[in-house]
C-alpha positions in Angstrom: -24.9 -6.8 4.2 -22.2 -4.3 5.0 -21.5 -3.4 8.6 -18.9 -1.8 10.8 -16.1 -3.9 12.1 -15.6 -4.2 15.9 -12.4 -4.5 17.8 -10.4 -7.7 17.7 -12.4 -9.2 14.9 -10.1 -12.2 13.9 -12.3 -13.2 11.0 -11.8 -9.7 9.5 -8.1 -9.8 10.0 -7.7 -13.3 8.5 -9.7 -12.2 5.4 -7.4 -9.3 4.9 -4.4 -11.7 4.6 -5.6 -12.6 1.1 -4.1 -9.8 -0.9 -2.1 -6.6 -1.0 -5.2 -4.4 -0.5 -6.0 -6.4 2.6 -2.4 -5.9 3.9 -3.0 -2.1 3.8 -6.4 -2.5 5.5 -5.2 -4.9 8.2 -2.1 -2.7 9.0 -4.4 0.3 9.5 -6.8 -1.8 11.6 -3.9 -3.1 13.8 -2.6 0.5 14.1 -5.7 2.6 14.7 -8.3 -0.1 15.6 -11.7 1.5 15.9 -10.7 4.3 18.3 -10.6 7.2 15.8 -13.4 8.8 13.9 -11.4 9.5 10.8 -10.7 5.8 10.3 -13.5 3.3 9.6 -13.6 -0.4 8.8 -16.4 -2.3 7.3 -17.1 -5.9 6.3 -19.4 -7.1 3.5 -21.0 -10.5 4.4 -23.1 -12.8 2.2 -24.3 -16.2 3.1 -22.6 -15.8 6.5 -19.1 -15.4 4.9 -17.0 -12.4 4.4 -16.7 -11.3 0.8 -15.2 -7.8 1.2 -13.1 -5.8 3.7 -13.2 -2.1 3.4 -11.3 0.7 5.1 -11.6 4.5 4.9 -8.9 6.7 6.2 -10.1 10.3 6.0 -11.6 10.0 2.5 -9.3 7.4 1.1 -10.9 4.0 0.7 -9.2 0.6 0.2 -11.1 -2.5 -0.7 -10.1 -6.2 -0.6 -12.9 -8.2 -2.2 -13.8 -11.5 -3.7 -15.8 -9.7 -6.4 -19.2 -10.9 -5.3 -22.2 -8.6 -5.0 -20.3 -5.5 -6.3 -23.6 -3.7 -6.9 -24.1 -3.6 -3.1 -20.5 -2.5 -2.6 -20.8 0.3 -5.2 -24.1 1.6 -3.7 -22.5 1.5 -0.2 -19.5 3.5 -1.3 -21.6 6.2 -3.0 -23.6 6.5 0.2 -20.7 6.8 2.7 -18.6 8.9 0.3 -15.0 8.9 -0.6 -12.2 10.9 -2.1 -10.4 7.9 -3.7 -10.8 4.2 -3.9 -7.9 1.8 -4.3 -8.8 -1.8 -5.2 -8.0 -4.7 -7.5 -8.5 -3.7 -11.2 -11.1 -6.4 -11.7 -13.2 -5.0 -8.8 -13.1 -1.6 -10.4 -14.3 -3.1 -13.7 -17.1 -5.0 -12.0 -18.3 -1.7 -10.5 -18.1 0.0 -14.0 -15.8 2.5 -12.4 -13.7 5.1 -14.4 -10.0 4.7 -13.3 -7.9 7.7 -12.5 -4.7 5.5 -12.3 -3.9 1.9 -12.7 -0.8 -0.3 -12.4 0.7 -3.7 -11.4 0.9 -5.5 -8.1 4.4 -7.1 -8.1 5.7 -9.6 -5.5 9.2 -10.2 -4.5 10.5 -13.7 -5.1 14.2 -12.9 -5.6 16.7 -13.7 -8.4 20.4 -13.4 -9.0 20.4 -9.6 -8.9 23.3 -8.4 -6.8 22.7 -4.8 -5.6 25.5 -2.5 -4.8 26.3 -1.8 -1.2 24.6 1.4 0.0 25.4 2.6 3.5 22.3 3.7 5.4 21.8 6.9 7.4 21.1 5.8 11.0 19.5 9.0 12.3 17.3 11.2 10.1 14.2 13.2 10.0 11.1 11.9 8.2 11.0 15.2 6.3 14.2 14.0 4.5 12.1 11.1 3.2 9.2 13.3 2.3 11.4 15.7 0.3 12.7 12.9 -1.9 9.3 11.2 -2.5 7.5 14.4 -3.1 10.1 15.5 -5.6 9.6 12.2 -7.4 5.9 12.9 -7.4 4.9 9.5 -6.1 1.2 8.6 -6.0 -0.7 9.3 -2.8 2.0 11.4 -1.0 -0.2 14.4 -0.3 0.7 17.4 1.9 3.5 17.2 4.4 1.8 17.6 7.8 -0.9 14.9 7.2 1.7 12.6 5.7 4.0 13.2 8.7 1.3 12.6 11.3 0.1 9.3 9.7 3.6 7.9 9.0 4.9 8.8 12.4 1.9 7.1 14.1 2.4 3.9 12.0 6.2 4.0 12.4 5.9 4.1 16.2 3.8 1.0 16.0 6.1 -1.0 13.7 3.6 -0.9 10.9 5.9 1.4 8.8 9.6 1.5 8.3 11.7 4.0 6.2 15.4 3.8 5.2 17.5 6.5 3.7 20.9 6.2 2.1 23.8 7.7 4.1 24.2 10.7 1.8 20.5 11.3 1.3 20.5 10.2 -2.4 17.5 7.9 -2.1 14.9 6.2 0.1 12.6 3.2 0.4 9.8 2.3 2.8 7.7 -0.5 4.2 4.5 1.3 3.9 2.3 -1.3 5.6 3.4 -4.4 7.6 1.3 -7.1 9.2 2.2 -10.5 10.7 1.7 -12.0 7.2 2.7 -9.5 4.5 4.5 -6.3 3.8 3.7 -3.6 1.2 6.7 -1.7 0.1 6.7 1.8 -1.5 8.2 5.2 -1.3 11.1 4.1 -3.5 12.7 7.2 -4.9 16.1 8.8 -5.6 17.2 12.4 -6.1 17.0 13.4 -9.8 20.7 13.8 -10.1 21.4 10.4 -8.5 19.2 8.2 -10.7 20.6 5.4 -12.8 23.2 4.5 -10.1 21.6 1.5 -8.6 20.5 3.2 -5.4 16.8 2.5 -5.6 17.4 -1.1 -6.5 19.7 -1.6 -3.6 17.4 0.0 -1.1 14.2 -1.8 -2.1 16.0 -5.1 -2.3 17.4 -4.5 1.2 13.9 -4.1 2.6 12.4 -6.9 0.4 14.9 -9.5 1.6 14.5 -8.5 5.2 10.7 -8.8 5.1 10.9 -12.1 3.2 13.3 -13.6 5.7 10.9 -12.6 8.5 8.3 -14.8 6.8 6.2 -12.0 5.2 4.8 -12.0 1.6 6.4 -8.9 0.0 4.5 -6.8 -2.5 4.7 -3.4 -4.1 2.4 -1.3 -6.4 3.9 0.2 -9.5 2.4 2.2 -12.4 1.5 0.8 -15.8 4.8 2.0 -17.4 8.3 0.9 -17.9 9.1 0.9 -14.2 7.7 -2.6 -14.0 10.7 -3.8 -16.0 13.0 -2.4 -13.3 11.2 -4.3 -10.6 11.3 -7.5 -12.6 15.0 -7.1 -13.1 15.6 -7.1 -9.3 13.5 -10.1 -8.4 9.8 -9.1 -8.5 7.1 -10.8 -10.6 3.8 -9.4 -11.8 1.0 -10.8 -9.7 -2.1 -8.7 -10.2 -3.3 -5.2 -11.2 -4.6 -2.3 -9.2 -6.9 0.7 -9.9 -7.4 4.1 -8.2 -10.8 5.7 -8.6 -11.6 9.3 -7.7 -14.8 10.7 -6.4 -16.3 11.2 -9.8 -15.3 7.8 -11.1 -18.1 5.7 -9.5 -21.5 6.6 -11.0 
């Protein structure tokens, strides 16, 4: 059975603590609750226990699932509709979905990497962040105004944080933060500044801060050589993710 989540559902929030996809769902739930029509949250229940948590923000769906009764989950998603689905790779495989993109979930544990000191810009416009990450063609950035509206809303509620180097060479973000975990992203540098250790310094700065505050720290990267960069600065591969578009779930 899949049903809408009501306000202050502690069981739903606790279930979302299980993985990086739940971090994103819970952060949206904490931020928007059930007060907005463009944001929906559902829970899948079997034998009186939660087996999946689902969010849809506009058309973008995120799933945190134990992988049970994926036939029901697949049918539900096709009925309610979506633009994209982000979930654990094995959940996509169980639904026989065709991936649009895939990659690694990496977790920060730290190592002996010593980043260079990068002064941070104290006052900046979010458009400066957007310009860098859109130039880098990061996944899921989208058009400026919707991005700005969502990021500003989350930033004002301490769900999202962005940092920018003093001279605007690079940026990094806490995309989603809960009381248990943080999902980093938006890590990018200007093309002419790459290879200078800026990205490593910025993402390590955020990762250490979140870890020291007691949060599990994770990040999603593509299935390419970038994963070696994250390994070198203290991340380990933990899982895999998939993105499915609207034609990938038949």
